N, C-alpha and C positions, 0 to 999 in steps of 0.2 A: 227489468229492461235486459234485452239478450245483446250483450256486447259484442258477441263472437264476430258479428260481420262488419264492424264498424272499424274504424281505420285504428291504428295502434295510438295514435296520440290521443283519440278519445277515452283510451280505457285508464281506468284506475289503476294505477303500478305501484307497487306490486301485488296487492290484495286482489284485484279482481282477477288477475292472471292466474293465481296461485289455489284459488279457491277448490280446496279439496273435493266436495261434494260435487260440484260442477265436474271437474275431470275424472272422478270416479263415473259420474253419470254418462259422460260421453265415452269412455272407455267400454262400459257396458253395453251401450248401444252398438258401438262398432262390433263388438264380439257377438250380439245376437244378430246383426244384419250380416256377418260371415257366416256364422252357423247355419242361417236361412238360406245360404247360396252354396252351402255343402262344402264352405272352407273351415278349416281349423280356426275357431273362434279365440282361442287362447293365444295362436301365434298373433293373430291381427291384433289383438288387445296389446299383445308384449311390443308390437311393431309400433302401434300408434301411440302407446306410452312412451316408448323412447324417442320418436320424432317429436312430440308434444312438449317433453322434459327438455329437450333439445333447444326448440324454438323458444322455450320460455326463458331458459338460461341466455339464449342470445338477446332477447327483448330486454332482461334485465342489465344484461352488459352494457347495452345501448342506453338504457337510460342512467343508469349508474354514470357512464361516461360524460352523459350531457348536464348531470347534477356537479360535476366538480368546478 
C-alpha cells in the first residue's frame, strides 16, 4: 500500500516514514527526472533528501510529543 498520499495520522510511525529503500528510491527518481529536464540531478537529489529528512524529523517530533 502506498501511504505517501495518505494523511499523516494513517501512517505507521516511525517505521513507515523511515523505510530506507523507499526513501532511496524516491531520491533516485527525482534525480532521474531532473537529469531528463537538463538539471543537475545530484543537486536536486540532495535538496529533496534534506527536505524530506527535515519533514520526517518534524513528524517524529510531533508524534513523540503526542505520546507523552
